[in-house]
C-alpha positions as CSV (number, residue, x, y, z in Angstrom):
1,M,121.4,134.1,166.0
2,K,119.2,133.7,162.9
3,R,120.4,135.2,159.6
4,S,118.1,137.7,158.1
5,V,115.8,136.4,155.4
6,V,114.8,138.3,152.3
7,T,111.1,138.4,151.9
8,I,110.2,138.2,148.3
9,V,106.8,139.6,147.5
10,I,106.6,139.0,143.8
11,A,104.7,141.6,141.8
12,L,101.9,140.7,139.4
13,V,103.9,142.1,136.6
14,A,107.0,140.0,137.1
15,A,108.7,137.6,134.7
16,L,106.2,137.8,131.8
17,I,108.0,140.4,129.8
18,L,109.5,139.8,126.4
19,P,113.3,139.8,126.7
20,T,115.1,142.6,124.9
21,T,118.7,143.5,124.1
22,S,120.3,146.9,124.7
23,S,123.5,148.6,124.0
24,A,123.9,149.6,127.6
25,A,125.9,147.0,129.4
26,P,124.2,145.6,132.5
27,K,126.4,144.9,135.6
28,A,125.5,142.5,138.4
29,G,124.3,144.6,141.4
30,A,123.8,147.7,139.4
31,K,120.5,149.5,139.2
32,C,118.0,148.2,136.6
33,P,114.8,149.8,135.2
34,K,112.0,147.2,135.7
35,K,111.6,144.0,137.6
36,G,111.6,141.0,135.3
37,K,113.4,142.7,132.5
38,I,115.9,140.5,130.8
39,Q,119.0,141.8,129.0
40,V,121.6,139.8,127.1
41,Y,125.2,141.1,126.9
42,K,128.3,139.3,125.6
43,S,126.8,135.8,125.9
44,Y,125.4,136.5,129.4
45,E,121.8,136.9,130.4
46,Y,121.0,139.4,133.2
47,T,117.6,139.6,134.9
48,C,116.3,142.6,136.8
49,V,115.3,141.4,140.3
50,K,114.2,143.1,143.4
51,K,116.4,142.7,146.5
52,S,116.0,144.6,149.8
53,G,113.5,146.9,148.1
54,K,115.9,147.8,145.2
55,L,115.9,146.8,141.5
56,I,119.3,145.5,140.5
57,W,120.7,143.3,137.8
58,S,121.3,139.6,138.8
59,K,124.5,137.8,138.3
60,G,124.9,137.0,134.6
61,K,124.1,133.5,133.3
62,K,126.1,132.1,130.5
63,I,124.0,131.3,127.4
64,S,124.8,129.9,124.0
65,E,126.2,132.2,121.3
66,S,123.2,131.6,119.0
67,T,120.7,132.6,121.7
68,A,122.8,135.6,122.7
69,A,122.8,136.7,119.1
70,N,119.0,136.5,118.8
71,P,117.4,136.0,122.2
72,E,113.9,136.8,121.1
73,N,113.9,134.0,118.6
74,S,115.4,131.0,120.5
75,P,115.1,128.0,118.3
76,T,112.0,125.8,118.9
77,P,112.9,122.1,118.6
78,E,111.0,120.0,116.1
79,P,108.6,117.8,118.1
80,T,110.0,114.3,118.4
81,P,108.1,111.2,119.4
82,A,108.7,110.3,123.1
83,A,107.1,108.0,125.6
84,S,104.8,109.8,128.0
85,P,103.1,108.1,130.9
86,I,99.4,107.6,131.2
87,P,98.2,109.2,134.4
88,S,99.1,107.1,137.4
89,T,97.1,107.3,140.6
90,N,99.4,110.2,141.5
91,S,98.6,112.5,138.6
92,G,101.3,112.3,136.0
93,P,100.2,113.8,132.6
94,A,98.9,111.7,129.8
95,P,100.2,112.4,126.2
96,L,98.4,115.0,124.1
97,P,98.5,115.3,120.4
98,T,101.7,116.5,118.9
99,S,102.3,120.2,119.6
100,T,101.7,122.7,116.8
101,P,104.1,125.6,116.4
102,S,102.4,129.0,116.5
103,P,103.2,131.8,114.0
104,T,105.2,134.7,115.3
105,T,102.9,137.7,116.2
106,T,103.3,141.0,118.0
107,P,104.0,140.2,121.7
108,R,101.0,140.3,123.9
109,D,100.8,142.3,127.1
110,W,100.5,139.6,129.8
111,N,100.8,142.0,132.7
112,S,97.7,144.3,132.4
113,L,94.1,143.5,133.1
114,R,92.2,143.3,129.9
115,S,88.5,144.2,129.8
116,T,86.2,141.4,128.7
117,D,84.3,143.9,126.7
118,M,87.3,143.8,124.3
119,G,86.8,140.0,123.8
120,Y,89.1,137.2,124.6
121,I,92.3,136.4,122.8
122,H,92.3,133.0,121.2
123,D,96.0,132.4,120.3
124,Y,95.9,128.7,121.0
125,N,93.8,125.6,120.4
126,S,95.2,123.2,123.1
127,W,97.5,122.8,126.0
128,C,100.1,121.5,123.6
129,D,100.4,124.5,121.3
130,I,103.8,126.1,121.5
131,E,103.8,129.6,123.1
132,K,104.4,132.6,120.8
133,D,106.3,135.1,123.0
134,L,107.9,133.5,126.0
135,P,110.8,135.2,127.7
136,I,114.1,133.3,127.5
137,S,113.8,132.0,131.1
138,L,110.5,130.2,130.2
139,K,111.3,129.5,126.6
140,R,114.2,127.2,127.6
141,I,111.9,125.3,129.8
142,E,109.3,124.9,127.1
143,D,112.0,123.8,124.5
144,A,113.2,121.0,126.8
145,Y,109.7,120.0,127.7
146,V,108.5,119.9,124.0
147,Q,111.4,117.6,123.1
148,A,110.5,115.2,125.9
149,T,106.7,115.2,125.7
150,R,105.7,116.8,122.4
151,C,103.6,119.3,124.3
152,S,104.1,122.9,125.5
153,G,102.1,123.2,128.8
154,I,100.9,126.2,130.7
155,Y,103.2,129.1,131.6
156,R,101.0,132.3,131.8
157,V,98.0,133.9,133.5
158,A,95.8,135.7,131.1
159,K,94.3,138.5,133.1
160,Y,90.8,139.8,132.4
161,Q,88.5,142.2,134.3
162,L,84.8,141.8,133.8
163,G,83.7,144.8,131.6
164,D,80.5,146.7,131.5
165,A,78.5,144.5,129.1
166,R,75.7,142.6,130.7
167,P,73.2,140.0,129.4
168,K,70.2,141.1,127.5
169,S,68.1,138.3,128.9
170,A,66.1,138.7,132.1
171,Y,67.7,136.9,135.0
172,D,66.8,136.4,138.6
173,N,68.9,137.3,141.6
174,S,66.1,137.8,144.0
175,Y,66.5,134.7,146.0
176,S,68.9,132.0,146.9
177,V,69.0,129.2,149.5
178,D,71.5,129.8,152.3
179,T,74.9,129.0,150.8
180,A,75.6,126.6,153.8
181,Q,73.1,124.2,152.2
182,C,75.3,124.2,149.1
183,Q,78.5,123.3,150.9
184,I,78.4,119.7,149.6
185,S,80.5,117.9,152.1
186,E,82.9,115.0,152.2
187,P,81.6,112.0,154.1
188,A,83.2,111.5,157.5
189,D,85.2,108.5,156.4
190,S,86.5,110.1,153.1
191,R,90.2,110.0,152.5
192,H,90.0,112.7,149.8
193,L,89.2,116.4,149.7
194,R,86.7,117.2,146.9
195,G,84.2,119.2,148.9
196,F,83.7,120.9,152.2
197,M,84.7,119.4,155.6
198,N,81.5,119.9,157.6
199,L,81.1,116.2,158.3
200,W,84.7,115.6,159.5
201,E,85.6,115.6,163.2
202,Q,86.8,119.0,164.5
203,G,90.5,118.1,164.8
204,R,90.7,116.9,161.2
205,R,88.9,120.0,160.0
206,D,91.2,122.3,162.0
207,Y,94.3,120.5,160.5
208,Y,93.0,121.1,156.9
209,L,91.9,124.7,157.5
210,R,95.4,125.6,158.7
211,N,96.7,124.5,155.3
212,I,94.7,126.3,152.7
213,V,97.7,126.5,150.4
214,P,97.7,127.8,147.8
215,G,95.2,130.3,148.9
216,P,94.4,134.0,149.1
217,K,96.1,134.3,152.5
218,M,99.2,132.1,152.4
219,K,102.8,132.5,153.6
220,V,105.2,130.1,151.9
221,Q,108.7,129.7,153.2
222,I,111.3,128.5,150.7
223,I,114.2,126.4,152.0
224,P,117.0,126.4,149.4
225,I,119.7,123.8,150.0
226,Y,122.6,122.2,148.2
227,A,124.5,119.0,148.9
228,S,127.4,116.9,147.6
229,D,125.0,115.2,145.1
230,T,123.2,118.3,143.9
231,A,124.5,121.0,141.5
232,Q,126.5,123.7,143.2
233,P,124.9,127.2,143.5
234,L,125.8,129.7,140.9
235,N,123.1,132.3,141.6
236,T,120.7,133.2,144.4
237,P,117.6,131.0,144.8
238,A,115.4,133.9,143.8
239,D,117.3,134.4,140.5
240,D,117.1,130.7,139.7
241,Y,113.4,130.1,140.5
242,E,111.9,133.5,139.9
243,P,109.8,132.3,136.9
244,Y,108.1,129.7,139.0
245,L,107.6,131.8,142.1
246,S,106.3,134.7,140.1
247,F,103.8,132.4,138.3
248,F,102.7,130.8,141.6
249,E,102.1,134.1,143.4
250,E,100.7,135.9,140.3
251,W,98.1,133.3,139.8
252,A,97.0,133.2,143.4
253,K,96.6,137.0,143.6
254,Y,94.7,137.2,140.3
255,S,92.4,134.3,141.3
256,S,91.2,135.8,144.5
257,D,88.1,137.9,144.4
258,G,88.3,138.7,148.1
259,E,91.0,139.8,150.4
260,T,94.6,138.7,149.7
261,N,97.7,138.5,151.8
262,I,100.3,136.4,149.9
263,Q,103.9,136.1,150.8
264,I,106.7,133.9,149.4
265,R,109.7,134.2,151.6
266,I,113.1,133.1,150.3
267,P,116.6,133.4,151.7
268,N,119.2,135.1,149.7
269,Q,121.4,132.0,149.5
270,Y,121.4,128.2,149.3
271,F,122.2,126.5,152.6
272,K,124.7,123.7,152.7
273,F,123.1,120.3,153.6
274,S,125.5,117.9,155.1
275,K,124.0,114.7,153.8
276,K,123.3,113.4,150.3
277,V,119.7,114.2,149.3
278,S,119.6,111.0,147.2
279,E,119.8,108.9,150.4
280,Y,116.2,109.8,151.4
281,G,114.3,108.4,148.4
282,L,112.3,111.6,147.8
283,Y,109.8,110.5,145.2
284,H,106.4,111.7,144.0
285,E,104.6,108.4,144.5
286,N,105.7,108.0,148.1
287,N,103.4,109.3,150.8
288,H,104.5,112.0,153.1
289,D,104.9,109.5,156.0
290,N,107.3,107.4,154.1
291,P,110.3,106.8,156.5
292,G,112.7,108.5,154.1
293,H,110.6,111.6,153.7
294,T,110.1,111.8,157.5
295,R,113.8,111.5,158.1
296,F,114.6,114.1,155.5
297,V,112.2,116.7,157.1
298,N,113.7,116.0,160.6
299,D,117.3,116.3,159.3
300,L,116.5,119.4,157.2
301,V,114.9,121.3,160.1
302,G,117.8,120.3,162.3
303,E,120.3,122.0,159.9
304,V,118.3,125.2,158.8
305,D,116.2,126.1,161.9
306,E,118.8,128.5,163.2
307,K,119.2,130.1,159.8
308,I,115.5,130.8,158.9
309,D,112.7,132.5,160.8
310,F,109.6,130.4,160.1
311,T,107.2,132.6,162.0
312,G,103.7,132.6,160.4
313,A,104.6,130.3,157.5
314,N,101.9,127.7,156.6
315,A,103.8,125.9,153.9
316,V,107.3,125.0,152.9
317,L,108.9,124.4,149.5
318,V,112.4,122.9,149.4
319,L,114.6,123.7,146.3
320,V,118.0,122.7,145.1
321,P,120.1,124.4,142.5
322,P,119.3,124.0,138.8
323,G,121.1,121.2,137.0
324,T,120.8,118.8,139.9
325,P,120.3,115.2,138.5
326,L,116.6,114.4,138.5
327,I,117.3,111.0,139.9
328,N,118.7,112.5,143.1
329,F,116.0,115.0,144.0
330,Q,112.3,114.9,142.9
331,Q,109.0,116.3,143.8
332,A,107.7,114.7,147.0
333,A,105.2,115.4,149.7
334,V,106.9,116.3,153.0
335,K,105.1,117.4,156.2
336,N,105.4,118.3,159.8
337,F,108.2,120.7,160.0
338,N,108.7,121.2,163.8
339,T,110.6,124.5,163.9
340,K,111.4,126.7,166.8
341,E,108.7,129.1,165.6
342,G,106.1,126.4,165.5
343,R,104.9,123.4,163.5
344,I,104.3,123.8,159.7
345,E,102.3,120.8,158.5
346,S,102.4,121.3,154.7
347,G,105.4,121.1,152.4
348,S,106.9,119.7,149.2
349,T,110.2,119.2,147.6
350,M,110.2,120.5,144.0
351,Y,111.8,119.1,140.9
352,P,115.0,121.1,140.1
353,L,115.2,123.3,137.1
354,T,117.1,120.6,135.1
355,L,116.6,120.6,131.4
356,N,118.3,117.4,130.3
357,G,117.1,113.8,130.8
358,L,113.4,114.6,130.9
359,E,112.4,111.9,128.5
360,T,113.9,109.3,130.8
361,T,112.3,110.6,134.0
362,K,108.8,109.9,135.1
363,Y,106.8,113.0,136.0
364,S,109.1,115.2,134.1
365,S,106.0,117.3,133.5
366,F,106.7,118.9,136.9
367,L,109.2,121.1,135.1
368,V,106.4,123.3,133.9
369,P,105.3,126.0,136.4
370,F,101.7,125.0,136.2
371,W,102.5,121.8,137.9
372,W,103.9,123.5,141.0
373,I,100.4,124.8,141.8
374,H,98.8,121.3,141.0
375,E,101.2,119.5,143.3
376,M,100.9,122.1,146.1
377,Y,97.2,121.4,146.1
378,H,97.9,117.8,146.8
379,T,100.4,118.4,149.5
380,G,99.2,121.7,150.8
381,F,95.4,121.3,150.8
382,G,94.7,117.7,150.1
383,F,92.7,118.3,146.9
384,D,92.2,115.1,144.9
385,D,92.6,114.6,141.2
386,H,89.5,114.6,139.0
387,Y,90.4,112.5,136.0
388,G,88.3,109.4,137.0
389,D,89.9,106.1,135.9
390,G,92.4,107.8,133.5
391,Q,91.2,105.7,130.5
392,R,89.9,108.7,128.5
393,N,86.7,106.8,127.7
394,V,83.2,108.3,128.0
395,S,81.9,104.8,128.6
396,T,83.8,104.5,131.9
397,E,84.6,106.9,134.8
398,Y,85.9,109.9,132.8
399,G,85.7,112.4,135.7
400,M,86.3,116.0,134.6
401,G,88.1,114.9,131.5
402,W,91.1,117.3,131.1
403,W,89.2,120.3,132.5
404,S,90.5,121.7,135.8
405,L,93.9,122.3,137.2
406,M,93.5,118.9,139.1
407,T,93.4,116.8,135.9
408,P,96.4,115.5,133.9
409,W,96.6,118.7,131.9
410,G,93.6,120.9,132.6
411,G,93.5,124.7,133.0
412,D,92.3,126.6,136.1
413,L,90.8,125.5,139.3
414,L,87.1,124.8,139.0
415,A,84.8,127.5,140.4
416,W,83.8,124.8,143.0
417,E,87.4,124.3,144.0
418,K,88.0,128.1,144.2
419,W,85.1,128.4,146.6
420,I,86.4,125.6,148.8
421,A,89.9,127.2,148.8
422,G,88.6,130.7,149.6
423,F,89.3,132.4,146.2
424,T,85.6,132.8,145.5
425,T,83.4,134.3,148.2
426,D,80.0,133.1,149.5
427,S,78.4,136.1,147.9
428,Q,79.5,134.9,144.5
429,V,77.6,131.6,144.7
430,H,74.0,131.1,143.5
431,C,72.7,128.4,145.9
432,V,69.4,127.3,144.3
433,K,66.9,124.5,144.6
434,P,64.0,125.5,142.5
435,N,60.6,123.8,142.5
436,G,59.8,125.5,139.2
437,S,62.2,127.5,137.1
438,T,64.9,130.0,137.8
439,V,67.2,131.9,135.4
440,R,70.7,132.9,136.6
441,W,73.7,134.8,135.2
442,I,77.2,133.7,136.0
443,A,80.4,135.5,135.1
444,P,83.4,133.5,133.8
445,S,85.1,131.6,136.6
446,S,88.6,132.8,135.7
447,V,87.8,136.5,135.2
448,K,88.4,139.1,137.9
449,T,85.0,140.3,139.3
450,K,82.8,140.5,142.4
451,E,79.8,139.1,140.4
452,K,78.5,135.6,140.9
453,K,80.6,132.8,139.4
454,L,79.0,129.5,140.5
455,I,75.6,127.9,140.6
456,V,75.2,125.0,143.1
457,I,72.0,122.8,143.2
458,P,72.1,120.7,146.4
459,I,70.8,117.1,146.0
460,S,71.9,115.9,149.4
461,Q,74.5,116.8,152.0
462,T,77.1,114.9,149.9
463,K,75.9,115.4,146.4
464,G,75.2,118.5,144.3
465,I,75.2,119.9,140.7
466,M,77.7,122.6,139.9
467,I,77.4,125.1,136.9
468,E,80.1,127.5,135.9
469,S,81.1,129.7,132.9
470,V,84.4,129.2,131.2
471,R,86.3,131.5,128.9
472,A,89.9,131.7,127.6
473,A,91.2,133.6,130.7
474,G,93.4,132.8,133.7
475,L,95.0,129.4,133.2
476,Y,92.4,128.5,130.6
477,Y,94.1,130.8,128.1
478,K,94.9,127.9,125.7
479,I,91.4,126.6,125.3
480,P,90.0,127.0,121.7
481,K,87.0,129.4,121.2
482,R,84.7,126.5,120.5
483,S,85.4,125.1,124.1
484,E,84.2,128.3,125.8
485,G,80.8,127.9,127.4
486,V,79.1,126.3,130.4
487,L,80.5,123.4,132.4
488,V,77.9,121.3,134.2
489,Y,79.2,118.7,136.6
490,V,78.1,116.6,139.6
491,A,79.9,116.2,142.9
492,D,78.9,112.8,144.3
493,L,81.2,112.5,147.2
494,E,79.9,109.1,148.4
495,I,81.8,107.7,145.4
496,K,85.2,106.6,146.8
497,G,88.4,106.2,145.0
498,H,91.3,108.4,143.8
499,G,90.2,110.6,140.9
500,Y,86.5,109.9,141.4
501,G,83.6,111.9,142.8
502,L,83.5,114.9,140.3
503,K,82.1,114.1,136.9
504,L,81.1,116.2,133.9
505,V,77.5,116.1,132.5
506,L,78.1,115.6,128.8
507,P,75.9,117.1,126.0
508,E,74.2,114.6,123.7
509,N,76.0,116.0,120.6
510,L,79.4,115.6,122.2
511,N,82.2,115.7,119.5
512,L,84.7,113.0,120.3
513,V,86.5,113.2,116.9
514,D,87.9,116.7,116.8
515,N,89.1,117.0,120.4
516,S,91.8,119.5,121.3
517,F,92.0,117.8,124.7
518,F,90.0,115.0,126.3
519,L,86.3,116.2,126.5
520,S,87.2,119.7,125.2
521,D,83.7,119.8,123.7
522,A,81.9,119.1,127.0
523,S,81.0,122.7,127.4
524,L,77.4,123.8,126.6
525,Q,76.8,126.6,124.1
526,S,73.9,129.0,123.8
527,G,70.7,126.9,123.3
528,D,72.2,123.6,124.6
529,S,70.6,121.6,127.4
530,V,71.4,118.7,129.6
531,I,69.3,116.8,132.2
532,T,70.8,115.4,135.4
533,N,69.5,114.3,138.8
534,G,66.0,115.6,137.9
535,Y,67.0,119.0,136.7
536,K,67.1,120.4,133.2
537,I,69.9,123.0,132.6
538,T,69.7,125.2,129.5
539,V,72.1,128.0,128.3
540,V,69.9,130.9,127.5
541,E,72.5,133.5,126.4
542,S,76.2,133.6,126.1
543,G,78.7,136.5,125.7
544,N,82.0,137.9,126.9
545,F,80.2,138.6,130.2
546,G,79.6,134.8,130.8
547,D,76.4,132.9,130.5
548,V,72.7,133.0,131.5
549,V,71.4,129.6,132.5
550,R,67.9,128.4,133.1
551,I,67.4,125.7,135.8
552,E,64.1,123.8,136.0
553,K,62.6,120.5,137.1
554,A,63.0,117.9,134.4
């Protein structure tokens, strides 16, 4: 008989609250006031979690005396030089400039939707800048990561709702080509997913469409295990990995402008795994059909199938307790979970929450929550990376630079990618192919709204021009103000090769000296123009509402 599984539906407001201390002593299992609240008492940290519909204090975690005495100001390590790998063909991050500590300010409300009419908050200038007000659970991750890589990373979702302000310029919404013409498609023989699947044979299309994960309608089943060569469980899996799961679900719900039905289901305990996990060679650069990966999936399902109800799940994440040696269990693509409730084709093992030894471990970047989403798009949906040849050279194949979640650092998914994944609806796409001139308004791609967010100009069935508006919202919250503007890029999907196919169209006055991140000045500002594939694209007006763009034959 299957054991019951606790379904965790992580609220948008979880885990992003500044920790506080209180004179009232928390007690494991006792009622607590608000999900995600952290309280420190007598050198133990307690987190308010939701279990079986009730808010209760988690089991206390031992913390250092210095942190317990001043939990809101955990020490930030001085950045130290450390080797950081250039992106491989499997998307490890390249080194960024040394991180810059940020001055302490009043904590920001990361939970509420902020109107764009109030303007965007520009607290940071690059992905490397140290966060100002992380809760302890995330601050410890950042501290360890900064010591290993000299960079902070992405930990938040900056939530904005499009306000009432609209452009003063006249713009045209009176006509568009059928959006089907703008579904720029992967060639039939393509091994990568950078566009729509219309040219693929039906069985292959069906396979991918079952695995739109992460997406607005996903059900992710967590399999928490421990073995003789992992750390031993001290807390529930939900307590251990709540910051990651909250971030994962919070971003997916915020990103969807249509219907959402997102569930992350997690058992209330780790399951004993009889074999050593290190024997399977679970490694990021191995393909999912690696013999060790395949054997791990089969053995895993054999041991947990009676304990977990997999009904309706379309993705699996396998976790081990924090502190597990990184050499024993790493992020790896795993697929084809043949459970009694049906076949689940998409899955991934995830790096454990282990804070030591990062500087000696390749792909230690996966410690940052941002990278959970990135890697899930490789294993769960087949999205390719977009960093070109990885040389960071505008004279070679530079791809999307470091824009987009699918680059070595990047920010949010491109509006093009969100359309493919179902976060952006057909009604939010301007599909245009003007013989003369047309002027269109697009709202920022990472702001909550039903307005249009993407312009696509079809060149052929496998090639098109994409135009979107970017502001410091969503996962782009660390871009500097000067990087806000319009991104113009071309999807030429006949170009083969990992990391190739999507490429920014760069302005003539591109600044390559004062770069916060690679190609951070590739965005167009009001008055800027570029010409590509026979079209001239000009930014007519910019504001908190997004950008007005004129498109005309060159």
